[in-house]
N, C-alpha and C positions, 0 to 999 in steps of 0.2 A: 496541418502544422502540428507536430507532435513532440512530446518529450518522452523518451524511452528510458525506463528504469530497468535494472538488472532483474531477470534476464531479458534481453531486448528482443523485440520482434518474434517472440516465441509463439507459434500457433497454438490454439486450443485443440484439445483432442476431441474427436467425435465420440458421442456417447456409446456407439456400437464398438468402439475400440476402448480398451480399459482407460478410463479417465484418470488424470493425475491431479493431485492437490497442488495448490500454490504453497510456496514455502510457508509453513504454519508457525503458527504461532507467529512477538512481539514480545586493638591497643593503639588507636589513631592519635596522631599529634593533635593536641587540643587546639581548636580554632576559636579565637576570641569572638564573641558575638559582635563586638564593636567593629570588627573587620568587615563583617557582612552588612552592617547597618547602612553605611554610605551607599552601597550598591543598590539596596532596596529603596532608600529614601530618594535617591537621585533619579529614579525612573519616571518617565512622563505619566505612567499609568497610576501612580500613587495619588489617590484623591480620597476625599471623605468616603467611607464605605456607604453603600446604599442601605436603605432601611432593612432591618432584619426580615428575611424572607422565610416562608414555610418550605418544607420539603417539596411539596407539590409545585410551588411556584418556581423553585430552583430547577426542578426536574423539567418543567415545561420550558423554561428559558434555555437551558443548556442542552436538553435532549432533542430539541427541534433541529431538523435538517437545515442546511443552508437554503435560504429563501431564493437566492440567485447563485447560479453556479454554471460551470462549463462555458464561460463567456468566450466566444470566438469572433474574429474579425474576418470579413470577406477578402478575397484576393485584391480587389481594387480599393480596399480601405474605407468603403462607403457604408457598409452594413455591419451590424453586430448581431449575433444570435446568442441566446442564453436560455437556460432552464429556469423557470420561475415557479416555485412551490408556494401556494397560498391556501387559505382555508377552503376556498371554493373550487380548487382544482390544481392540477399539475400541468403547466403549459410550457411549450417551447415557443419563444417569441423571436421574430426577426425585426430589428429596428433600424431605420435609416438615420444615419448620423447627419446626412446632408438635409433631409427633409424634416428631421426632428419628430418622427412619428413611427408607429408600428406599421410595417408593410405586409407582414405575413405571420402566421402562427398556427399552432396545432395543439389540441388537447391530448395529452399523453398519459392520462390517468391509468390506462390499461397497459402502457408500454414500459414504464420505468426506465427511461433512457439513462445510459451510463456514460455516453460520450457524444460529442457533437463536432462536426467539422464541415467547412465549406469545401465543396469540390470545385466550384467556380462561383461566379457572382449570381448565378441563377438557381443553384441547387445546394441545399444543405442536407447532409447525411447525419442521421442519428442512429446510434447503436443502442438497442434495447434488449431486455431479457425478461423472461417470465419462467416460472416454475410450474410445470404441468405434466400430466400423464400422456403417453402416446401408446396407441394400440400396438402391441407387439414388443413392448419394452417393459422391464420390471421397474416398479417404483416410479417416482417423479423425476423428471429431468429438468435441469436448469438450462433452458434453451435461449439462445440469443440470436439476433439477426439485425439487419440494417434496413433503414427506410430512407428514402430520398424525398425531401420536401421541395416542390417547385415554388420558388419564392414569388414568381409572377402569377401563377394560377392558384396557388394555395393547395394544390393537390399533392397527396402523399402516396407513395407506392413502395411496397416491399421490394428489395433488390434480389437477394438470393432466397428462393423459396424451397423448403424441403419437398422433395418429390418432383421438382422442376429441374431435372438433370442431376440432382444431388441427393444423397441418401438422407433419410429422415433421422431424427434423434441426434443431431450434432449441434454443437455450439460454436461460438467463434466466427459467426458468419458476417461480422462487420469488419474483419481484418482486411486491410488493403495492402497489397504488395507493390502496386504501382498505378500510375495514371497516364493516360495518353497525353501527347503534347497539346492537343486542343481541349483537354479536360472534359471530353465527352464520355470516354470509356474508362471504366475502373477494372483493374485486374485483381481478383479476389480469390484466395485459396479456399477450397472446399473439398470435402470427401465425396468422391463420385464412385458409384458401384454399378454392378450389372442390374441391380434392382434396388428398390427403396430400402430393403432390409438386408443388403449385402453385408456379411460379417467381416469381409476383408476389402474395404473400399480403398481407393487410391486418393492420396491428397493431391488434387489436381489444381490447375490454375484456370479460372473462369474469366472470360471477358464479358462485362456487363455494360450494356448501352443505357445510359441515364435516360434517354428519350423513350426507350422501349425495353425495360429490364426483363421481360418474360423470356424464357428459354435461352439463358446465357450460353455462350459458346465455350466449349472446352478447348483451350489453346495449348495446354500442356497436360498430359495424362498423369504424370507424377508417379509416386510410389507410396505405399503405406508408411514407409520410413522417412519420407520427405518432411523436413521441418519448415523450410521457408524458401522463397524465391526472391531473386534480385533481378530487376528489369531495366532496360533502357527506356527512353521516352516514347517508343513506338510499341511497347508491350512485349518486346523480344526478351526472352529469358537469357540473362548473362551468366547466371550461376544458380545452383540450388544447394541447399544445406541438408545433409542427411545424417541420421543417427540410427544405426542398427543395434537394437537392444539385445538381440540374440548373441551377436558376436562382439558387443561392446566396442563398436567401431564408429568413429565420427569422421565425416568426410565433407569436402567441398568439391562439387563437380561442375564442369562447364560444358556447354554443348559441343559436340564433335561429330559433324555429319548427322547421321540418324540416331546417334547414341550420345553417351556422356564420357568425358575424360576426367579422371580424378586428378585434381591439382594439389590436394592436401588430404592427408589421412593420418589418423592416430588411433591407437588402441587405448580405450579409457572406459572404466566402469562408471565414472562421473564426468559428465560433459564439462570440460575445462575451458571451452571457448564457444563463442557464438557470434555469428555475423549480425551487425547492427545497422548496416547501411552502406552506401557507396560514396566514394569521393566524388566531387563535382564533375570530374572528367569521365567518371564511370569506368575507369581502368583498374581500380582497386576496390577491394572490399575492406571495410573497417570492421575488425573483429575484436571482441573482448577476449582476453587471454591472460594467462599468468606468466609473468616475466620469470624466465628460468634462472636468471642470475640473482635477482633481488627477492624473488618470491612474491612480489606485489602483483595484485590484479591490475591490469593496464589494458589500454586499447592500442592496437597496431594496424598498420596497413598491410594487406595481403594482395599481391599482384594477381589479377585474374588471368594473366598470361601463363604464369608458371607456378603460382602458389607460394612464391617466396614471401616471407614475412620480414618487414622492415626491422632493422636492428634497434632503432630508437622508438620507444613508445610515445604516444601522446601523453600529456599530463604535466604535472609539476610535483616537486618533492614534498611540499608541505600539506597536501590534501589528496584524498582518493577521489577518483571520478565516480560519480553516482549514476550517470547516464548520459545520453547524447540527445542533441536537438536535431530532429529530422523532419523533413517535409513529406507530404504524401507521395512524392516521387521517389522516396527512398534515399535522397541525398542527405548526408550528415553536414549540418552547418556549424556545429560546435559541441561543447561539453558543459555539463553541470557538475560541480564539485560538491562532495558531501560536507557537512558541517552543521552546527546548530542553526546557522543561517546560511542559505545556499549562495554560491558564487558561480560565475560563468566565464567561459572562454569561447568566443566565436572565432572561427578560423579567418574570416575576412576582417581586417583591421578596422574598417569604417563601421561595420556592424557591431564589432566588439566595443568600440569606443561609445557608440550610441547607447547600447544596453547598459554599460557601466555608468554612463552619465545619468541614466534613468534610475538606476539602483541607488546611487549615492544620495539622491534626494530623499530617500527613506531610510537614512542611517539608523541602525539599531533595530530594524525590522527584518523579517523574512520576506524577500521579494522573489516571486516566481514568474518566469516568462510563460504567459498563457497562450499567446497567439501573435501572429504578425501578418502583415500584408505582403503581397508578392514582391514589392520593391523595398520592403523593410523600412518604409517611411512612417509606418504606424505600428506601434507595439501595444499589446494589451498585457498589463502586468497585474498580478494578484499580490496584495500586501497583507501580512498579518504581523502583529507585534504589540508593543506596549500601549499603543493608542488606538488600535482597531482589532476587532474580532474577525476582520476580513473585508477588504475593499478592492474593487477593480478600478484601474485607471487606464486611460488612453494617453500614450506618450508619442509626441511628434517632435522632430528636430526643431530646436529654437523656440519651443513653446512650453508653457507650464503644463505639468501633468493635469489632465482633465479627469475629474471624478466621473465614474460611470455608474457604479452601483455598490450598495452594501451587500455583502454576501450573507450576513446574518442581521437582517433588519431589526429583529427583536432585541438585539444587543448593541445597536449602534450608539445608544446614549448611556450604556452601562460602564462604570469604571471597572477596569480589568485588574485582577490580582497580579502584582508584579512577579516576574520570573527572572532568575539569575542562574548562572552556571558556576559551580564550585567543584573542586576536585577533592574527593575523599581518598583515603589510602586503605588498601586492602592489607590483610595481615602479612602477605608476602611482599609488600611494598609496591604492588601494581597500583597505578593511579586509576581511579574510577570516576570519570567525569559524571557529575550529577546535576540535573535540573531541579531547582527548588522553586516552588510556587508558594508565595507567602500570602496568607489571608490578610486582607486589608484591615480586618478587625484587630489584628495584632501589630499593626504598623508602628504604633508608638512604643510597644514593648514586646519585641519578637523573641520571647523566651518561653521555654517549657510548653510548647504548643502541642495539642493533640495531633497525631501524625498519621498519615496514610503513606505507606511504602508502596509504590506503584511501578513494578517492573514491566517493561514493554514486551510485546509479542515478538515473534520472529523465529528464533531468537536473534538471527542475523539481521537486525534492524537497529534503529535508534530513535530517540525522541528529539524534537526540534524546539526552537524558541518561538515558533509561531503559535497560533491559537490552538489550545488543546481543550476540547469541550469537557472532558472528564476531569482533568486537573483543575480547570477553572471552576467547575461545579463543586468539587470537593473543597477548594480553597474558599469559595463563597460561603460554604457551609461551616467554615471555621477551622479547617484542617490544614496544617503544613503538609505539602505534598512533596515527597522525595522520589525522583525518577532516576535511579542509578543506571549508567551505561556499563553494565557488568561485562567482564571478559566474554568474548563471543559476539558482542555487539558490533555492527558495522559502523562505518563512518570515522573510525579512528586508526585506520591502517591495518594491514594484514596481520601484523603481530598480535594486535588486540583480538582480532577474529580467531586466529589459530590458537590463542591461549585458552579459548573456550572449548576446543574440540575434545570430546570425551569427558567434559566436566559438567554435564547436566547433573543436577542434584548434589554436586560436589563443590568445586571452587566457584562455579557460577552462583551457586546458592550462598557460599561463604561471602561473596562480594556484596550481596544484599544485606547479610547480617552485619558485615563490617561497615557498610555505609550508614546503616541505622546507628550503630555504635558511635561512629565518627561524629554525627550531628547531635547525638544525645550528649556526648561529652562536651560538645561546643555550647550546650545549653539551649539549643533551638528545639529539639524534639523532646517531648515528655516521654521518657522511657516506659512509664507505667500506662500510657494511653496510645498504643500503636495498633493499627490494623494493616494487614497486607492484602492488597487488592490487585488483581491482574486478569488479563484476557488472553486467550490462546496460550502461547508459551508462558505468558505472565500468570495465567490461571494455574498452570502446572507449578510455577514457582510459588504461588500463594499457598497451594495445597502442601507443597513440600515444606514451606515455612511453618505451617500449622502442625505438621506431623513430625518433622525432625528437629525443629527448634520451637517447641510448643510454649516455652516460657517467655518468648520474646513478644508475643502478640496477644491482644485481647480478642481478636476475631480475624477471620479470613474470608475473602470473597474470590471465587473462581468463576469467570465468565468464559464459556466455550473452552474450558481447559482440559488438559490431558491428565488422567490419573493412573493409567496402566500402560506402560511402554510396550510390554510384550504384545498385548492385545492390539495396540495401535499399529505396530509394525506388521503383525499378522494380517490385519485388515488391509494395510497398504499393499502387501505382497499379493493378497487375493485380488485386489483391484488392478494393480499394475503389472504384476509378475515379478518373480524373484530377481530377474536380470535387469529390471528397469533401473536407469542411472540415478533417479531421484531416491529410490530405496537405498542405494549405496551411499548417497549423500547423507541421508539421515542416520544411517548406521555409523558413518564417520563422525557426524556432528554429535550424536548422543553418546557414543561409547568408543570413538576413535577406531571403529572397525573390529575391535577385539572384545568380545563379550559372550557371556552365556545367558541362558534364561534367568539364572539366579542373579547375575549382575544387574540385569534390567529390573528384576523384582526389587533389588535393594534400593534403586533410585526411583521407584514408583510410589507415589503417595498412597495408593490403595493398600499397599503392603503394610503401611504404618498407621492405619486408621485407628488402632487401639491406643496410639500414643497421643492422639489429638486431645487437647484439653479445653479448647475454646469453641464458641459457636462458629459454624461454617455456613456460608450462603453459596449455593450452587445455582448458576443461571446458564441456560443453554438453548440455542436456537434449534427448533425441531428439524429444520431443513439444512442444518450444517453438514456440508460435504467435505470439509477440511478436517474437522475433529468431530467424530460421530457423537451424537447425544448419548450414546451408550456409555461413553467415558464418565459423564456426570451421573448418569443413572446408576451405574455400578458403584461409583464412589458414595453416592447417597445410600445405597443399600448397605455398603460396608460400614459406614458411620452409624447407621441406624442399628445394625447388628451389634456394634460395639457400644450401643447406648450413649452415643455422642449427640450433642445438640446440632441439628443440621436442618436446613430448609432448601428445597429444590424448586426452582421456578422454571417452567418450560415456556419458551417464547414461540408462539404459533406463527407460522408463515414467515420465519426469519432464518437467515443463514448465518455464516460465521462472522460477517462483517457489520452486523447491526445497521443495515442500510435504510431501515424504515423509521420514520419519526416516532410512530406509536410505540414500537418495541424498544427503541432507544430510550424514550421517556419512561417507559415501564421499567426498564433495567435500572435507570438512574434513580427512580423512586424507591425501588426495593433496596438498592445499595445505600442510599442516604438514610432511609429508615433504619436499616440494619446497623449502620455506623452510629446513628443517634442512640440506639438502644445499648450499644456496647462501649462507646467512647464518650458519649455526651457531646453536644454541640451548642453553637450559639443560635441555631435556627429555631424557629417556632414550631412546636409540635403540631401535627395535623389534627384537626377535629373531625374524627370519623363518626 
């Protein structure tokens, strides 16, 4: 049971084939403070602030990973499985709801599982990853694979093994294209070559027997350009998705005798559509595409008989679709819509009514569909919001929601800092939705607060009203946190996204400046005590803020951020090739496709290092494969050469996403101390 987010069902690349990054990165009308006060005061989270905490205590509380996560329910609704992180180990636990006890488990300290799902009532699959070196490959590789845990015996076995009919050095080995009707066989894409180190492997389809996973059978040889497969319930391929980077050609092909027949084809340097799953009758593919008449991103049906795309898309006019709800069989059950709190539309009316009834019980919170039983009589939902930092519930028809677990047990009794959405105005009149997190310390008098401007990564992403560990930690430390959804952010319609194309370092940066100005004029933000903090794209924005608007901020923090756009694109072309579609996407996103080396220099923070006037903190994961640590290393050198105050923290054994509790806590500690030094806070100084 899965929720797919854009782009959906996209296979990972083998390390022997150039790997590609995930999308990186993340004079206003005066607003009377009294207009905002009722919104804050009326939130359930508003309680007496906790006793003043030290920097170390706050970092430990909010930097810790979720103690319970990835909660899944078995097909028969009788078992739940989840990852439990505690001081004495990292565990995957299978718990019987009927017996009220643990029935299976595994120590996964060395595996770092990223996903869990039941294949049937007897087998649980976990997808895990590790970073290590392989003989014959340069550098370290971020390798992932899948393991099956037999709930009855407690034995665990790896499913696809490098060297076992598949080439070494590839990731994404937990991807499932389909499952047999009896739930015994999994159909999993993998690169297969003539040898373990074949430089031109084919992305093939493997049939894996859960009872005996060694030596999986190749059921479809595939091609190096194959992206994904779509299957019936017997493992027969109904269609494959292909993208030829050399010719910039995207196509959908269906079996035709011993070969393939192309039912859809288009020439494009940026993949404009992708298959996300099948309709329940398996006669049509559901594809993400751009509506030619409205320009909006939408989901359509494509007939597998002739490739004809339906005239009317899925969706509604008041919200964009963020992703689809799919089963392991590849069937699409419904849609999830974007927004500060998510909403859903399931295609079957009874399922849709059941889910909506569950969500309405948690009004004002972000409710996420986590898992469901085969008959949809049991739903597991995950709830974040004013009254909880994260909780799982079991929902059954006609029964009250049953609490299952606190996701962040260390915060279950902590009062949360209230969050609200308000719209600022940019200088050209564009509305900039902004999430404000108000420190409880200022609840009685929310005026002239020390402020952190926190732009998100992506940049085609957005912030939600659920639990945000960084925003909560900053607010607990006494800072008003502003999270502007600047132009180029997703979640607010295509027009808002396209308004950001070609505006890196320009209007996207102006939106941050204008948002700060808006709330300073409202009397909320203390204009003299502002720091800009961001990660990934947000780190780029923080460095641009410090270098092109240096008088606005007292300090700047960049975590895994970009400093030199020319170098970044050169590295990407080296990895993926000049003709790769994602290179084209970033060229469009950054500079609208029309740029020179000098254009990119002008919007690169490293070019403006001499203009920086405030202390800068750079933090970067040494294993970051999305934004190279060289970006922070060279920015550090440029600032030092310009005799600017700069600190550079290297995070050992950490990647772009701060997935480890130790390094997340370390990051938060450095950020809070840095802010304390430059803005002053209400937290107690550490006694070193």
